[in-house]
N, C-alpha and C positions, 0 to 999 in steps of 0.2 A: 371330173368332179361333179357330183350331183348337187343341183340347186333344189332346196326344199320346195315342196308343192304347197306352200302357203299361198294365199291370194296374191300377195305382192310378188313372190317368187314365180308363180305360174304366169302372171301378167308379164313379168320381165322376160321370161323365156319365150312367150308368144310374140312379144314385141321384137326381140332379136331375130326370131325365126322369120317373121314377116319381112323385116328389112333385108335379111339375107336372101330370101326367096325372090325379092325384086332386084337383086343384083348389087346391093349395097354391102359394104363391110360393116359389121356391127358386133359389139361385145358388151358384156357387163364390165363395169370399170369402178375403180376406187375402193371405198370402204367396204362395200358388200363383198368384193373379191377377197380383200384382206381378211374379213371376218370368216368367210367360208373356209379359207385356207387354215385359219386358226381353230376351226371347229366351232365357231360361234354362229348363232343365227343372226343374219343381218337385220337391222331395224328398217332399212329401206334399200331400194335398188336403183342404180343409175346405169344408163346405157349410153355408150359413145358410138357414133356412126359416121360413115362418110356421106350419108344422105343430108341434103340441105333442108332447112326448115320447111320450105314449101313442099318438098317431097314427103317429109314426115307428115305434114298436114293432109296431103292427098291420100296417104296410106291409112291415116288414123283421123277420120273426120271429126271425132269428138275431142281431139287434142286441142290444146291452147298454148299460146306463147306465154312464157313467163320471163323470158330474157331474150327478146327478139334480136337485140344488138349482138348478143353472144351466141345465138343459135341454139337456145335452150327451149324445149317444148315439154309439156306435161301431158302424157298419155294416161287417161283415166278410164276406169271401168268400175262401175258401182262405187264402192267406198275406197277403192284401191287406186293408187297412182304410181307411175314410174316416170322419172325425169329422163328425157332423151336429149342428148346434146350432140351437135355436129362437131366432128374433129375440127380443132382450130389451133392456131398459133396466136399469141398475144403480142401486140405492139407495146410501145412504152407505157409505163405506169406513172401517173403524175400525182395521184392523191393517196398513195400508200394503201390502195384497196382494189381498184379496178384498172384494167388497161384502157387506154384512150380509144383503141380500136382493135379489131381482131380480123384475122384472115381465115376463112374456111379452108380446110385441108382435106385431102383424101388419104393421106398417110397417117396411120395411128401413131407413129413415132413422133411426128411433129406435135401431136396432141399431148402425149404423156410428158414431153420435155418441159411443158409449161406448168405442170402440176407441182404440188408442194414437196411431198416426201416419197421416197422410193416405194415404201410399203403401201402407198395409196395410188400407185400408178400401174398396177397390174391389170391386165385385161383377160377376160375369161369368155370363151365361146361355150355357152351352156349346152349347146347341142352335142359337141364333141368332148367337152370337158378339158379342152386344151387351154393352158394358161400361157399368155404371151407376156414375157418379161423383157422389156426393152431398156430398163434402167438399173437392173440389179436389185429389184425389190424382193425377189424370192430369197436370196441369201440373207438379206437384212431381216426378213421376216423370221427365218430360221434362227438367226443369231439374236433376235430380240433387240433390234437396233432401229432407232428413228434417225434417218439420214436425209438431209435436204437433197433434192435433185440438182446436180450441177453445183454451181457456186452458191453456197448458202447466203452470202451477203446479197447476191442478186435476188434470190428467192424472197428473203425477208424485206428487201427494199421494195419489191413489187407489192407485197401485202404484209404489212407490219404485224397483223394479227397471227400470222403463221408462227411467230415466236411463242405465243401462248398455246397455240395448237400443238406445237412440238412437246410442250410440257404436258398437255392433256393426254396426248397419245402415249407418252412414256408412262404416265401415272396409271391410266386406265388399263393399259395392256401389260404393265409390268416390264416395260422395255427400258433400255438405256438410251440416252441421247448421244449420238456419235460425237466425238470430241471436237471435230472441226465445226459441226453444226452448233454445238454448245458455245464454242468460242465466238462464233458470229453473233449469237444471241447476246452474249455479254457485251460485245462491242457496240451493238445496235440497240441495246435495251431501251434507251431513252425515246426511241421512235414509237414505243407502245403508247406514249402519251398523246400521240396524234390520232389514235384509233378512237372511234366513237365509244362513249360510255356503254351503250347498249351491247355492242359486240364484245367488249371486255367482260361485261356482266355475264353474258351467256357462256363464255368460255370458263370463267371462274365458277359459275354454277355447276357446269359439267365436271370440272375438276373436283368439286366438293361432293358430288352425289353419285358419280358414275363409277368410281373405283377407289383406288388407294389415295384418299385425300391427304394423308400425312406425306406420302412420297411426293404428291403434287406440290405441296407447299414447301417441302425441302428443295425441290427443283426450282420453284419460283425464287426461293432465296438464293440458291447457288448460282442461278443465272443472272441475278440482279433485277429481275422483273418485279419482285415483291416490293422493293423499295420505291419503284416507279409507280405502281398502281395502288398499293396499300401500305404507304409509309407508316401508318398508325400500327399496323400489325408487325412490320419490320422492327419498330421501336421496342417490341417486347423482348428482343434478344438482349441478354445480359442484365435484365432487370431481376435482381435477386428477390426471393420470397422467404418468409420465416420457415426455417427448416423443420420446425415441429409440426407445421401444417403441410408443408410442401417439400418433402425429402427428395423429390425428383429433380429440383433445381429451379431455374429461372422461369419467367412467365412464358417464354417461347417454348421451352421444353414441355411445360405443362400443357400448353395448347396443342402441340404436336401429338402428345400422348392421347389426348382426347380425340383429335381428328383420326388417329389411327385405330381407335376403339369403336368408331361409329360403324353401324351396320344398316345399310339401306335407309339413310336418314331422309327426312323431308328437306327441302331447300331451306326452310326457315330454321329447323333444328340445326342444320349444318352451319348456317350463318351465326346462330346463337352460340354454338361451340366456338367458332372462330373469334367472335367478338365479345364473349362474356367478360373477359378481363382486359379489354382494350383500354379501360380507364386506369389501369395500374401504372403504366409508365409515367403519365403526367402527374400522378398523385403520389409517387414514390417519395418517401422520406425516412430518415432514421432518427428516432427519438427514443433512446433506450433500446428500442427494437425496431425492426422494419415495419413501417405503417403505410397503408394506402387509404387514408381517410377520404371518404366521399367517392371512392372509385366506382361504386355502382351507379351513382347519379351521373357522374362524369362520363362513364362508359355508355350509359343509355343515350345520352345526348350525342356522343361521338358515333354510336351505331347509326342513329338517325341521319347524321351528316354524311357518313360514309355511304350508306345504302341509297340515300337521295342522290348523291354524286354519281353513283353507278346506275341510276334510273331503275331501281327496283320498284315494284308496285307499292301503293300506299298500304295495302293489306299486309304485304310481306314485311314492310318496314314496321308496321304496328306490332306484328307478332314478334319480330326479333327484339324490338325495343322492350316488350313485356318480358321476354326471356332474360335479357340482360338486367333489367330493373329488379327482377324477382329472384335471381339465382342464389342470393345469400339468405333468403328468408327461410330456407329449409333448416338453417341452424336454430331457428326459433320454434319449430313446430311442436316440440314437447312442452313448451312453456306458454303456448298460445291459449287464449280463452277458446272454448268450444266453438263459439260463434265466429271468431276470427279464423280459426283453423278451417271451418267448413267453407267460409268465403274464399279462403286461399285455395282449397281443393276444387272448388267449382269454377275456377278460371277457365276461360276458353282454351282449348288445346292443351289441357293440363298434362296430357301424356308427353308432350314435348318438354314441359318444365321438369317433369319427373325424370325423363331420360337425360336431360342436360345435367341434373343433379347427380345422377348415377355416374355419368361420364366424368363429371368434375371430381367426384370422390375417387373413382377408379384411377384417375390420372394424377392423384396426389397421395393423400394419407390412407386411402383404401378402406376407410371406415364407413360402412353402409347402414349404421343403426337408424339414422333419421330416414333414409330411403325405405328401409323395411317397415319402420313405424308408419310412414305415410301409406305404403301399399296395404298394410294391415287395416288401417283406418278406412281406406277406400273400399276394400273388399267387404267391409261390414256395414257400409252405408248405402241406402237406397237413394235414388234420384230425388225423391220428395223430401228426404232428410237433409240433403245438401241445399235444395232450393224449395222450401215449402211454399204452398199457395198462400197468398196474402190473406190475413184475417181481417184487416181493415184497409180502406183506401182513404184518400183525401176527402172524398164525398162523405164517407162514414164519419169522419171527424167533424165536418161541417154540420152534418145532421145531429151530431152530439152536442153542438153549440159552440165549437171552437172556430175562431176566425182564421182564414187562410193566411199563411205567412211562413217565414223561415223556420218556425218551430215545427211545422208539419214534417219536414224531412227528419228532424231529430226524433219526433214521435214515432214515425214509421220505422226508423232504424232501431229504436229501442224495442219495438214490437218484434221485429225480425230477430234481433239478438236473443230475446227471450224464447222465441220459437226454436231457434237453432240450438239453444241450450236446454230445450225441453221443459222450460219453466211455465209456459202457457200452451194451450192447445185449441182454445175456442175463441170466438168473437167476443164473448162476454169477458173472458180472461184478458183479452187485449184492451178492451175499454177500461177495465178495472186497473190495468197497469198504467195506462195513460193518465187516468185520474189520480193515481197515487204518485206520479212523478211530475205532473205539470199543474199549473194553476187552473182552477176550475173555469168552465166556460164563461161565467159572468165576470171574469177578470179580477175577482178578489183574490189576493194571495192566500195560500193555505195557511191556517193558523198553526203556529209551532206548538208541539206537545208541551204540556206543563205538568 
């Protein structure tokens, strides 16, 4: 099997060749072999070898240790790097993440037996193209099966995050989770709460953006993991919606349809899709009809709480909060004042807001009239029409004799409204507008017309 001559692929091949030349056993291992066998280009390359860390360092003086305790080195060349790890077997795990200690090995079989899934334990000699399969990974790869190596309860007890990784691999590769492996996840699902928020966050992010997000969340639900890590999303199941607006069914079904319709989303858009209706379960009530009063405001607060709990960045949280808080405003676009509409359209990352609205419609009533209205508006507007240059500043108002104070904000807002609505165009127009709406600079109230 040929390894692509990308910078990373070429470095990986040279690294293996050098190790073999000096008498060590060395192979490409893990996800890169899996991807090559599936006809995918690997994102990175890992090498497993019988060479000890000090021997790797001697052969590659520019390498550095990134996991000395575990025999992991990083061989770098220019902007490219390959991780090289000594064959090892792991001793007891006590924290649900790492072994207490490891033993370096010379036999690759001992190394692959400690790995997570059979499809990630294949070894490849890039010089000969030979694939070494010691745990049945090749048949599982052909069958589209994610299977834990050995006893799945032992594998998941060693590193609890492996349960989420099983879901991610199944979703992104379009595979099934082997029944025994899935049963073990269901039994041990509560252990996922012991995993750090950052590690859970990273796996959830990859499930959302790297492949079939809908299938990923169906598997999270089926395995019981969803209720453990995102109980607010699990609560969407069975929450009915008005059939005239949501013929597809409950909030969960609606959200799954949207997740399934995403195409190469940003992380924040995907999170916005997942959480845009998270406020519906706690606000559900029936009063003549199904109602979700205040679900947008409640949902925006919940989104902030959920993403903060999962340690997303402040910028990501801010963007998702805005998506949730604004997702119903598209219902009003045809009735908005021109100034209000333009302010709505010039929001940061408005492309995400627009795509969330499209997905929302596609996953429910399928009416895209407001979406097309907004697209038409955007196509006909120049940047300066959405955010025109200021005609007056606070200093200009002071120069005109007005005293600084809270009224300045209102004055400037009135000027911008008039600009956005094409009622004024010049500085003189702006001053005239201020004088017509506010008391004169000398403080005397304007006389009423008689």
